[in-house]
N, C-alpha and C positions, 0 to 999 in steps of 0.2 A: 477346577478353577471356576469361580462364579462368573456369570455374564456381567462384565464390567462395561460401562459406557465406552464408546470408541472416540478417539480424537478425530477432529476434522483438520485437514491440511489446506491452508490457503496461501496466497501470495499477495505481496504488496509491492507496488512499483514506486520508487523514489526517482522520478524522472526530472532531470535538470536540463535547463537551457544554458548556453554559454554565459548568459548574463546573470546566472545564479538563481533565476526563478524556478519554482518547483510546480509540477502539474498537480492539481487537486480537483476534487469534485465535491459538490454539495449533494449529499445522498438524497434520493427521491423519497426514501421510506421514513427517515427521521430528521432530515435537514442538517445533519452534521457534516462538517468539512473534514475530508479524509484524503489520503493519497489513494489513487485507484488500485483496485485489486479484487480478489475473490477466490472462490473454491477451486482447487486443482481437481480436474476430472480424472477418473481412473485411467484413461487412455492417453494422458499427456504428461510431459515432463513439467517440472516447475517453471522452467524458462519459457516453454510454449504457453503455459497457463498465464504467465504475467503478460506476455505479448497479446494474447487473446483478450484478457480482461481489460487492459488499457484501451485497446481498439474498440471493444464493445461499449465501454463507459465514456470514452472521450473522443473517439474517432481519430486519435493520434497513433501513428505507427511508431513503435519504439524498438530499441535493441537493448537487452539486458547486458550489463557489464560485469558485475560481481555481486555475490551474496554479501550483504552487509549486516544482517542480523536475523535472529530467530526470536519470535515474540509469542508468548503463550497467554491467552485469555483464560485465567484460572476458573472463572465462573462458567464459561461455555465449553471449555476443552478444545478451543481452536488454537492451532499452532500455525503462525504465519511466517513465511520466509520472505524477507525483504531483499529486493535487488535494486542496486543503483543502476539507472538506465539513462539512455539519451534518446531524444526524439529523432526520427528519421524523416517523417513527413506528416502533414495534416495540422489542422488547427483545432483547439478544444471546442467542442460543441456539446449541448445537452443531449441526453439519451434517456432511454427507459429507466435507467438506474441512477441518473444524475440530473437534478434540476438545473445545475450549473456545472460548468467545467472551465477551469481557468488556470493561467500561469500566475502564481502568487509569489510575492517576495517572501523571504524567510520571515520578516517581521509580520506580514499578513498571516502567514501560516501559524506563527506563535499566537496571534490574536484569535484565530478561528478554530484551530484544532485542539482536541483534548490532548492531555499529556501522553496518553498511551499511543496516539497516532503521530503526534509531533515528534516523539523520540525516534521514530523510524526515519523521518526526514533528516533530523539532526545527526543520527548515527551514520547515515549514508554519506554525509559530508566529511566524516572522519576517516582516517587511514589506519587506525589502530584496532579495527574490528576483525572479524565479525563479532557482534554482541549477542548475548543471550539474556533476555529479560522476561519478567512475568508482570502481568497487570490484571486489573479487575474489569477491564472494558473501558475505563476512563483514566484511572491513575496507576502509576507504577507501584509495584509491591516491593 
């Protein structure tokens, strides 16, 4: 079997407050608004990864509730597992990876996030998942 590129596994957190706002970051590298998340390290579970990534990027402690979707970036070979989560403590703050970190309304998320990122938030609000979707980094395929 030829050496094929490997997939990367990441996690995304759709963290909601009781008032319906969702936690989001404005990425430091490209300025895009996204739900927090990142690469799963070899020695951690997806749940541990989502907790760590949210804390690193936003300074908010969270608890994952349920897997709501699996999203593959077809250009990069990144598979992201999205978890609906709730905040335990902390307030959003900027970090090395986030120029801004904030609680957005769903309407603000619709205005600021690309389709490929927003769908993870919208899917996490639904009860008929989990969903499996493919995208090109910006748009659903």
